[in-house]
N, C-alpha and C positions, 0 to 999 in steps of 0.2 A: 389373358387380356382380351376384352371384347372389342368389337369394331368401333364403338362409340369412344372408348378411351383412346384407341389408336388414332382415330381421326382428330380427336381433341389435341393430341400431342403433335400430329402432323400440321395442324393449323396454328399451333403455338398459342392456344387460348389461355389467357390468364384467368385466375379465379375472379369472380364466381361463374364465369361463362363455361359452358360445357356442351358437347354434342349430345342431343337427345334422341335423334333418329336419323337413319340413312335410308334413302329409297332410290331405286332406279325408275325411270319413266316408263319402262315396260318390263316384261318378265324374262325375255330371252337375252337381255344384256347385249344387244347388237351394237354395231359400230355407231348407230345413230342414237344410242341411249343417252339420256341426261342423268347425271348424278345430282340428287338433291340432298343437301345436308341441313338438318334442322337444329338450330342452336337455341339454348335457353339458359336458365339460371334457377337456383334452388328457391322453392317457395319460402317466403318470409325474408328474402334477401333485401338489404337496404343499399342505397347508392348515395354517393357524396354529391352535394350541390356546390355552387360557386363559393360559398362561405366555408366549405369544408365540413359541413354538418351532414350526418347520416340521415337520409330521408326514406320513408317507406314507399313502396310502389303504389302509385295512384291507379294506373291502368296500363295497358300495353297497346302497341300499334304494330301491325304486321309489315315487315320490310323484307326485301330480298336483294341480293347482290350477285353479279356474275363473278366467278372466281376462276383461277387458272384451271385448265383441264387436268383431270386425273387420268393419266394415260390417254386413251383416245376419247374419253367421255367428257362432254361439256359439263361444267359443274356450277351449281347455284347454291348459295347459302341463304337460308331462311331464318328469320327470328321474329318472335313477338317482342319487340323492343320495349322496355319499360319506360313509363313516364312517371316522374316523381313530383310531389308537391313540395316545393322548396320552402326554406324558412321564411321567405317573404310572401308566401302564399301563392306563388305562381306555379303553374304546371309546366314542366320542362322535360323534353325527351332526352334520355340518357345517351351520351355519345358512346358508340361501340368501338372497341379497339382495332377491329379488322377493316374498317372503312371510314372515310371522311364523311362528314355530314353532307347530305344532298347528293352523294354519288351513288350510282347504281352498280359500281364495281368495288371489289375489295382493293385494299392498298397494294397487295401483291400483284393483282392484275394490272393496276395502273403503273406500277414499277416496271413490269414486263413491257408494256406498251412504250413507255418512255425509253427504256433500254434499247428497244428495236429502232426507235426514231433516232436516238443518239448515234447509232451505227449507220446512219444515213439511209435508212429504209423509208421509202415514201409512205405517207400516212395512209393512203388508199390500200397499199400492200399490207401494212400493219393491220388495218381493219379487216381485210380479207382473211388473213391468217388467224386472227382472233375471232372471226365470225361475228363482227358487229358493224353497225353503220359508221362510216368514216367521220360523220359529224360528231359522234360521241367520243371518238379518239381525239378530235380537235378540241373538244371541251376539256378533256383531261389534260391535254398538252397546254392549253391556254391557262388553265388553273395553276399548274405548277410553275410555268414560266413567269406568270404574273407574281406568284409568291416569291420566286427567286429574285425577280427584279426589285420587288419591294424591300427585300432583305439585303440587297447588294450594298456594300459600303464603298463609297467613292471619296471618303473624307480625307484621304492621304494623297490624292492625286495632285501632282505638280507638273508632270510631263505628259502631254496629250499628243497622241498620233491621230491623224485624220486620213482616211483612205476611202476611195470609192470603188465599187465593183458592180458588175452587171448581175442582177438577181435572176434574170431569165432571158430567153431569146427575145429579140426586139428592142434591145438596149434599154431595158428598164433598170434604172440604177438605184442603189442604196449607198449611203455613206456611213462609215463606221467610225466611232470614237473609241480609241484604244488607250489603255493605261500602259505607257511605254516601260515603266519600271517593273510592272508585273506581267507584261506581255499578255494582256487579256482584253477582250472586247467588253466595253462597259455601256455602249449604247449604239443602236442602229436606227437610222431614219431614212425615209424614202427621199430620192432625189440626189443631186450631186452639186448643187449650187450654193449660193450665199446663205440661203435660208437654213441649210442643214447645220451650219455652225451655230445659229441662233437656237435651233432645236436641241443641240447638244448642251449649250449653255443653260437652256431652260431645264433640262434633265438635272444638271448639277444644282441649279437653284432649288428645284423640288426636293433634292436630297440635303438641302441646307448648306451647300458649298458655294462660297462666294466666287465670282468669276476671277477676282484678283489672285486667287490661290494658284491658278494655272500660270506657271512661270515660262513654259516653253511649249510650242506647238510645232510638230514636224508633219509636213504634208506636201503634196504636189503644189507647186506655186502657180496655180491657175488664178487669173484675176478675180474670179468669183469667190474662190476659197480665201484669197488674201483679204478681200473686202469683208467677207463674213467674219474671219478671225479677228480682224482689226476692230470690228464693231462689238463682237460678242466677248472677246477676251483682250481688251485694249492694253493690258500690262504684259502680255506674253511676248516672248521673243519667238519670231517665226523663222523656222529653218526648212530647207528643202528636205523632203523625205529621203531622196537618194543620197544626199550628203550625210544624213544621219545614220544610214544603215551600214 
């Protein structure tokens, strides 16, 4: 088995993608070396467009992505990504299976960064360990969090918990909306007053959930929270958070 086949298997490349070349950035393979893996596809290969039709390659565009390290070596994937002429006459870049469109990282790299953040590692520390600019990690984080928020289903919520917490030193607060039946946070908004209840109700509205669906709210009975809940969820029974726990 040659190294190209071995790396193709290690990367989990589906057909028709394959490793065509492997190079180190210098000859002595020092600790500072970069591993460059060049990917490609067989000549004459066709790719499916949005309609499901097989289309020939129109041309290619060079792309590269940062991948997880191989041992101590930083790793970059390179590919001349095919562009196809679709059945409606448009030229479209083929999506590759190892990275999302527009990202300079592979999916495995992004998964590693998110796993480190989920374990409460600061973003700056994640960036330092992965040897990238922190803003690029924030971009990855914001993309996947936004995708998760868009896909989150709140259609069955009837019991809502409201709680506030300090997000950092200096008493900067955020208010959390919690699905009490599933014990999960469904929305976070800045502040701790009346407006936060309206923000949570707006989140429900954006998800197609009517405010009348919320039957019970459990929260600290501060005047501002009571006022906000009464306006945002007028049909809900309001309970003290402490008496509900």
